[in-house]
C-alpha positions as CSV (number, residue, x, y, z in Angstrom):
1,M,-3.2,27.5,-14.0
2,A,0.1,27.7,-12.2
3,R,1.5,24.7,-10.3
4,F,1.1,24.8,-6.6
5,K,4.1,24.3,-4.3
6,V,3.5,21.6,-1.6
7,E,5.0,22.3,1.8
8,L,4.8,20.1,4.9
9,S,4.2,21.3,8.5
10,S,6.6,19.9,11.1
11,K,4.0,17.3,12.2
12,A,3.5,16.1,8.6
13,R,7.3,16.1,7.9
14,K,7.9,13.9,11.0
15,F,5.2,11.4,9.9
16,Y,6.7,11.4,6.3
17,E,10.2,10.7,7.6
18,V,9.2,7.7,9.7
19,C,6.7,6.0,7.4
20,S,7.5,3.0,5.3
21,E,9.1,3.4,1.9
22,D,5.9,2.1,0.2
23,F,3.7,4.6,1.9
24,A,6.2,7.4,1.2
25,K,5.8,6.6,-2.5
26,R,2.0,6.8,-2.1
27,L,2.4,10.2,-0.3
28,D,4.7,11.4,-3.2
29,D,1.9,10.6,-5.7
30,C,-0.5,12.5,-3.5
31,F,1.8,15.5,-3.4
32,Q,2.2,15.4,-7.2
33,Q,-1.6,15.4,-7.6
34,L,-1.9,18.4,-5.2
35,E,0.7,20.3,-7.2
36,R,-1.4,19.9,-10.3
37,D,-4.8,20.6,-8.7
38,P,-5.5,20.7,-5.0
39,Y,-9.3,21.2,-5.4
40,Y,-10.6,18.3,-7.5
41,G,-10.0,14.6,-7.7
42,P,-11.5,11.3,-6.7
43,N,-9.8,11.3,-3.2
44,I,-10.2,15.0,-2.4
45,K,-12.9,16.5,-0.3
46,R,-13.4,19.9,1.3
47,L,-13.7,19.9,5.1
48,K,-16.4,22.0,6.7
49,T,-14.9,22.1,10.2
50,R,-13.4,25.6,9.8
51,P,-15.2,27.6,7.1
52,Q,-12.6,30.5,7.3
53,A,-9.8,28.1,6.2
54,L,-9.6,26.3,3.0
55,L,-9.0,22.9,4.5
56,Y,-9.2,19.7,2.4
57,R,-8.5,16.1,2.9
58,Y,-6.9,13.6,0.5
59,R,-7.7,9.9,1.2
60,I,-5.0,7.3,0.9
61,G,-6.6,4.0,2.0
62,E,-7.1,4.2,5.8
63,F,-5.0,7.4,6.0
64,R,-5.9,11.0,5.4
65,V,-3.8,14.0,4.4
66,I,-5.2,17.2,5.7
67,Y,-4.1,20.3,3.8
68,E,-4.8,24.0,3.5
69,V,-4.7,25.9,0.2
70,F,-3.3,29.4,-0.1
71,K,-4.3,30.7,-3.5
72,K,-2.4,34.0,-3.5
73,E,0.9,32.3,-2.5
74,I,0.2,29.3,-4.7
75,V,1.0,27.0,-1.8
76,V,-0.5,23.8,-0.5
77,L,0.4,23.3,3.2
78,I,0.1,19.7,4.4
79,V,-1.1,20.2,7.9
80,K,-1.4,16.6,9.2
81,I,-1.1,13.0,8.0
82,A,-2.6,10.4,10.2
83,S,-5.0,7.4,10.3
84,R,-8.7,8.0,9.6
85,G,-9.6,7.7,13.3
86,D,-7.0,10.2,14.5
87,V,-6.6,12.8,11.8
88,Y,-9.7,14.9,12.5
89,K,-8.9,15.4,16.2
90,G,-7.8,19.0,16.7
91,V,-8.5,20.1,13.1
């Protein structure tokens, strides 16, 4: 299987740029996992909110990374990074 390329939306990039260095390292680990396999893992779950989109979430403690998988382009687009209470609003 080819490695996926991880891209960040503008919202996700803004969050990544202002988060702490420790949390940025945890996000880097998340992105590396998603490059290898964005479908399966202990912290990965498919979202059922929009069936037409392949939306998934990756859990990092109290935070969630929402991402969409584009199989043909071999791209994982990080849509949103936020706390558990706020991340699902507007998804």
